[in-house]
C-alpha positions in Angstrom: 0.0 -9.0 -26.1 1.7 -10.4 -29.2 5.0 -11.3 -27.5 7.9 -13.4 -28.7 11.0 -15.3 -28.1 14.4 -15.1 -30.0 16.1 -17.9 -31.9 19.6 -17.9 -33.2 20.5 -21.0 -35.2 24.3 -21.4 -35.5 25.1 -19.9 -32.1 25.4 -21.6 -28.7 22.1 -23.5 -28.6 22.0 -27.0 -30.1 19.3 -27.8 -32.6 17.5 -29.8 -30.0 17.5 -26.9 -27.6 16.2 -24.6 -30.2 13.4 -27.0 -31.1 12.5 -27.4 -27.4 12.3 -23.6 -27.1 9.9 -23.4 -30.0 7.7 -26.1 -28.5 7.7 -24.7 -25.0 6.8 -21.2 -26.3 4.0 -22.6 -28.5 2.6 -24.5 -25.5 2.5 -21.1 -23.6 0.7 -19.5 -26.6 3.6 -17.4 -27.6 3.2 -16.7 -31.3 6.2 -14.7 -32.5 9.9 -15.6 -33.0 12.7 -13.1 -33.6 15.8 -14.2 -35.4 18.7 -12.4 -37.1 20.5 -13.0 -40.4 23.6 -10.9 -39.6 25.3 -11.9 -36.4 29.0 -12.1 -37.1 29.6 -15.0 -34.6 27.1 -17.3 -36.3 28.4 -20.6 -37.5 26.8 -20.3 -41.0 27.1 -24.0 -41.8 25.1 -24.9 -38.7 22.7 -22.1 -39.5 22.0 -23.5 -42.9 21.6 -27.1 -41.6 19.2 -26.1 -38.9 17.2 -23.2 -40.1 14.7 -24.8 -42.5 13.8 -27.5 -39.9 13.3 -25.0 -37.1 11.2 -22.8 -39.4 9.0 -25.8 -40.2 8.5 -26.5 -36.5 7.5 -22.8 -36.0 5.1 -22.9 -38.9 3.5 -26.0 -37.6 2.8 -24.1 -34.4 1.4 -21.1 -36.3 4.2 -18.8 -35.1 5.2 -15.7 -37.0 8.9 -15.5 -37.8 10.5 -12.1 -37.8 13.9 -12.0 -39.5 16.4 -9.1 -38.9 18.0 -8.5 -42.2 20.6 -6.3 -44.0 21.9 -6.3 -47.5 24.4 -9.0 -46.5 21.5 -11.4 -45.7 21.3 -12.4 -49.4 24.8 -14.0 -49.1 23.7 -16.1 -46.2 20.6 -17.3 -48.1 22.7 -18.0 -51.2 20.8 -15.5 -53.4 22.1 -12.7 -55.5 18.9 -10.7 -55.7 16.4 -9.6 -53.1 13.2 -11.5 -53.6 10.3 -11.5 -51.1 9.2 -14.9 -52.2 12.5 -16.4 -51.0 11.7 -15.3 -47.5 8.2 -16.6 -47.7 9.6 -20.0 -48.8 11.7 -20.1 -45.7 8.6 -19.5 -43.5 9.5 -15.9 -42.7 6.4 -13.6 -42.3 8.0 -10.3 -41.3 11.3 -8.6 -42.2 13.0 -6.2 -39.8 14.8 -3.7 -41.9 17.8 -2.9 -39.8 20.1 -0.8 -42.0 21.2 -0.4 -45.6 17.8 0.0 -47.3 16.5 3.3 -48.7 13.0 4.6 -47.7 11.8 4.2 -51.3 12.8 0.6 -51.2 11.1 0.0 -47.9 8.0 1.6 -49.2 8.0 -0.6 -52.3 8.6 -3.7 -50.1 5.5 -2.9 -48.0 3.4 -3.6 -51.1 5.0 -7.0 -51.9 2.7 -9.7 -53.4 3.9 -12.4 -50.9 2.2 -10.9 -47.9 5.6 -10.4 -46.2 5.2 -7.7 -43.6 7.9 -5.2 -42.5 9.3 -4.0 -39.2 11.2 -0.8 -38.6 14.0 -0.2 -36.1 12.1 1.7 -33.5 15.3 2.9 -31.7 16.6 4.8 -34.8 13.5 5.8 -36.7 12.9 9.5 -37.0 10.0 11.7 -38.1 11.8 12.4 -41.3 11.9 8.7 -42.1 8.2 8.3 -41.4 7.4 11.4 -43.5 9.5 9.9 -46.4 7.8 6.5 -46.1 4.5 8.3 -46.3 5.7 10.4 -49.3 6.6 7.1 -51.1 3.2 5.7 -50.3 4.3 3.0 -47.9 1.5 0.6 -46.7 1.6 1.3 -43.0 -0.9 -1.5 -42.3 1.9 -3.9 -43.2 4.5 -2.2 -40.9 5.2 -2.4 -37.2 8.4 -1.5 -35.3 10.8 -3.2 -32.8 13.5 -1.5 -30.7 17.1 -2.7 -30.8 18.7 -4.8 -28.1 22.2 -4.0 -26.9 24.7 -6.7 -26.0 27.4 -4.4 -24.8 26.9 -3.2 -21.1 26.3 0.5 -20.9 25.0 0.9 -24.4 21.2 0.2 -23.8 19.0 3.2 -24.5 17.3 5.4 -21.9 13.7 5.2 -20.9 13.1 8.7 -22.3 14.4 7.7 -25.7 12.2 4.5 -25.7 9.2 6.5 -24.6 9.7 9.3 -27.2 10.2 6.9 -30.1 7.4 4.6 -29.1 5.0 7.5 -28.7 6.0 8.9 -32.1 5.4 5.6 -33.8 2.1 4.8 -32.1 0.8 8.3 -33.0 1.4 7.2 -36.6 -0.6 4.0 -36.1 2.6 1.8 -35.8 2.7 -0.8 -33.0 6.0 -1.1 -31.2 7.9 -3.9 -29.4 11.1 -4.0 -27.3 13.4 -6.6 -25.7 14.2 -7.8 -22.2 17.0 -10.1 -21.3 16.8 -13.6 -19.9 18.9 -14.3 -16.8 19.1 -18.1 -17.6 21.8 -18.3 -20.3 22.8 -14.9 -21.8 23.5 -15.1 -25.5 27.1 -15.1 -26.7 29.5 -13.6 -27.5 29.4 -11.1 -24.6 26.8 -13.0 -22.5 25.7 -9.8 -20.7 22.0 -9.9 -21.7 20.1 -8.4 -24.6 17.9 -5.6 -23.2 16.5 -2.6 -25.0 16.7 -0.5 -21.8 20.1 -0.5 -20.1 18.4 -0.5 -16.7 16.9 -3.9 -17.5 20.2 -5.6 -17.8 20.2 -6.6 -14.1 16.6 -6.0 -13.2 14.5 -9.1 -12.3 12.9 -10.5 -15.5 9.3 -10.1 -14.2 9.9 -6.5 -13.2 11.6 -5.6 -16.4 8.7 -7.1 -18.4 6.1 -5.2 -16.3 8.1 -2.0 -16.7 7.8 -2.2 -20.5 4.1 -2.8 -20.2 3.8 0.3 -18.0 5.7 2.2 -20.7 3.1 1.3 -23.2 4.9 -1.0 -25.7 2.6 -3.3 -27.7 4.8 -6.4 -27.6 7.8 -7.7 -25.7 10.5 -10.1 -26.9 13.0 -12.1 -24.8 16.3 -11.2 -26.5 18.4 -14.1 -25.1 17.9 -17.5 -26.7 17.5 -19.9 -23.8 14.9 -18.5 -21.3 13.5 -20.6 -18.5 9.9 -21.9 -18.6 9.0 -19.5 -15.8 10.3 -16.6 -17.9 8.3 -17.7 -20.9 5.2 -18.2 -18.8 5.6 -14.7 -17.4 5.8 -13.3 -20.9 2.6 -15.1 -21.9 0.6 -13.6 -19.0 1.5 -10.0 -19.5 -1.4 -7.6 -20.3 -0.9 -4.8 -22.7 -1.2 -1.2 -21.4 -1.9 -2.3 -17.8 0.4 -1.3 -15.0 0.8 -4.4 -12.8 2.4 -4.0 -9.4 3.3 -6.7 -6.9 2.3 -6.0 -3.3 2.0 -7.6 0.1 -1.6 -8.1 1.4 -2.3 -7.3 5.0 -6.0 -7.6 5.0 -7.5 -10.6 6.8 -10.9 -10.5 5.1 -10.8 -13.1 2.3 -13.6 -11.4 0.3 -11.7 -8.1 0.3 -8.5 -9.9 -0.7 -10.2 -11.7 -3.6 -11.6 -8.4 -5.0 -8.2 -6.7 -4.7 -6.4 -9.5 -6.4 -8.8 -10.3 -9.3 -9.9 -6.9 -10.5 -8.4 -4.3 -12.8 -8.7 -0.7 -11.5 -8.7 2.7 -13.3 -7.0 5.8 -11.9 -9.4 8.7 -11.6 -9.1 11.5 -14.2 -9.1 14.1 -11.4 -5.7 13.2 -10.1 -5.1 13.8 -6.4 -1.9 15.3 -5.1 -1.3 12.7 -2.3 -2.9 9.5 -3.5 -3.9 7.4 -6.5 -7.7 7.1 -6.4 -9.7 4.5 -8.3 -12.9 4.9 -10.3 -14.4 1.5 -9.6 -13.6 0.6 -6.0 -16.5 2.1 -4.1 -19.1 0.4 -6.2 -17.0 -2.8 -6.2 -16.9 -3.0 -2.4 -20.4 -1.5 -1.8 -22.0 -4.8 -0.6 -19.2 -5.8 1.7 -18.9 -4.8 5.4 -15.4 -3.4 5.9 -14.7 -3.2 9.6 -12.1 -0.8 11.0 -8.7 -2.5 11.2 -5.0 -1.5 10.9 -5.7 2.2 10.8 -2.1 3.3 11.0 0.1 6.1 9.6 0.0 5.8 5.8 3.5 5.8 4.2 4.4 5.9 0.5 3.3 2.8 -1.3 0.7 1.7 1.2 -2.6 0.5 -0.2 -5.7 1.7 1.7 -9.4 0.9 1.8 -11.9 3.2 3.5 -14.0 1.3 6.0 -17.6 1.4 7.1 -17.0 4.5 9.3 -16.4 6.6 6.1 -20.1 6.5 5.0 -20.5 7.0 1.3 -16.7 6.8 0.8 -16.6 3.3 2.1 -14.7 1.0 -0.2 -12.5 3.7 -1.7 -9.2 2.2 -2.7 -6.1 4.4 -2.7 -2.4 4.1 -3.1 -0.4 6.6 -1.0 2.0 8.9 -2.9 2.7 11.3 0.0 2.6 10.3 3.6 -0.7 10.7 5.5 -1.6 10.5 9.2 -3.6 7.6 10.6 -7.3 7.8 10.3 -9.7 5.4 12.0 -11.9 5.5 8.9 -9.2 4.1 6.6 -7.6 0.6 6.7 -4.1 -0.1 5.5 -4.7 -3.3 3.5 -1.4 -3.8 1.7 2.1 -2.5 0.9 4.0 -2.1 -2.3 7.7 -3.1 -1.8 10.4 -0.5 -2.3 11.7 -1.9 -5.6 8.1 -1.7 -7.1 7.2 1.8 -6.0 8.8 3.4 -9.1 5.9 1.8 -11.1 3.4 4.2 -9.4 4.5 7.0 -11.7 3.0 5.2 -14.7 -0.5 5.1 -13.1 -1.5 8.4 -14.7 -5.1 9.6 -14.9 -7.3 7.2 -16.8 -4.6 4.4 -16.7 -5.6 0.9 -15.8 -3.6 -1.1 -13.2 -3.6 -4.3 -11.3 -2.3 -5.3 -7.8 -0.7 -8.7 -7.7 -0.6 -10.2 -4.2 0.5 -13.7 -5.3 
């Protein structure tokens, strides 16, 4: 995934902290940085003194700078006229068009000669806007989209809105990103986190990130500006369009545990009512002897593996959606904790998923 951090020169972070953040992210192979040119609380003198040096550091690490702009941005940059070359000179490679620009202007900008790419506001885009951009011959190969973040508690968008907007954009060939908050040092002035989804404001960082992956976004940005190294590393290891669920492993067989931990599975297309079935598991476990063990009543969220007694079904991996009675031919090998079970609804037919027992 082409994920990113956020940087806000002129706010709470010192220049040294911002520089450190760039270097840590680069070491973790994060290649995108989001910044904004229209945050009212910005100390613009500090912004101007820091910005060029920080952009130089980002450029040296081959990182893409995404700048959130409005018509007021020109004042901050000391320019009277919009000129794409001005942004290129600053090291900016993508402009997020937040508000104040007509669709005809956006379409024209998508053909700029400076190779500056554009980003739409995914949270507010409509089919009418996409149709007008197409009418004005916008170059959609130079356009992606990024959802808003929401500093004010209670104002983050719903999962349905994110899913609907994301699907609409992706159906038009436009990749979509969204934000999750850091819990280390929330950004001022409100310091309540910067999520796209309201439900992520207090959700553990790792779970919020995996939730966005399950929802099918193409990239994830940390909205707050001083995440921990662990949060950045978590961001770096996310896998696009794969549902990753943490679980407890009960199985005592090391070979079985290794196969469960290190493989990606695909939900069968012929979806069962009571369980999630996998396409690959019987072949994957075919050469292993799976002795009968822990054949207990199967509750929602339990992970099961059919043992040697099941004949040709041996090795079938399932996740329980509706309770099942005990069966001596089926071993319960793991359990998904209660706060992770909601992720099961995203393992739809044909969807890939992983089980993380770490």
